[in-house]
N, C-alpha and C positions, 0 to 999 in steps of 0.2 A: 292062605286063610284070609277071610274078609276082615276089614277094620270095622270095629263096632264103637258106637258112641251112644251113651244114655242121654236123652234129651226130653224136655218138657214141651209138648206142642199143644197149645190151646188148653193148658191145664191137665193134659193127659201124659203121664210118664211112659216112655217107650224107648225102643232101641233102634237107631239107624244102623244098617249094615251095608258096608260098601265093599264091592269086589270089582275093581276096574278091569281085571283081566279075564272075567268070565262070569258065570252065574253062581249064586249062593244057594246051595240046596235047602237051607233054612228059610229062604225067601221065595219058595215056589219057583225057583229058576230065574229070578230077576237078578240084575247086577247090584241094584241099590233098592233097599226096601225099608219101610217103617214097620216095626213089629210092636204089638201091644198084646201080650198074652198069646192066644192062638190066632189073632188077626194079623195078617200080613198084607201090606199094600205095596204093589209093584210101582216104584217111581222111576225106574230106569231099566229099560229093556236091554238084555245083554247083546241083542242083535243090532243095537244102535251102532252106527259107524263112528269109530273114534277119529275125529278130525280136530286135532288141537288147533286152537286159534292163538297166535302169538300176540302178546301185549307188549309193544315196543317201549312203553313208558316204564313198566316195572321189570321187563326182561323175563316175565313169567308167561304162562299160557293158561288157557281154559279148555275144558272138555264139556260138551253138551250131550245129554242123554234125553231120550223121550220114553215115558212109561205108558201105563194103561190109562184109560179114560178116568177122569177124576170126578165125574158126576156133574159137570157144568156143560151140558150140551155135548158138543163134539170135542171139547178141550181135553187134553191129556196132561198128565204130570210131566213136568219138565225139570231137569236137574242140571245145574251148571256148577262145575267144580273148578275153582281158581287155584293154580299152582304158582307159588312165588318163590324166588330164589332165597335160600336161607330160612325158610319157614317149613315146618313139617306138620302133618295132621296130628 
């Protein structure tokens, strides 16, 4: 099951949905999305290659995802999740 977090983005209340192991059916098949009512924005494609990057200073690592175009020319949404030892989502 995806992890969900309620958040206020630019004054709009919505839900971030995270599924690191695959797609979320509630997110039109993306791994990470922002939902507000019936609107869903794909901010992480489930086909992104999971390539953890080690942070030697913290002992943690990060994973980067790329989503759909965000309306700024050819730019796409980009999501980076930082994992730290002893800290949970």
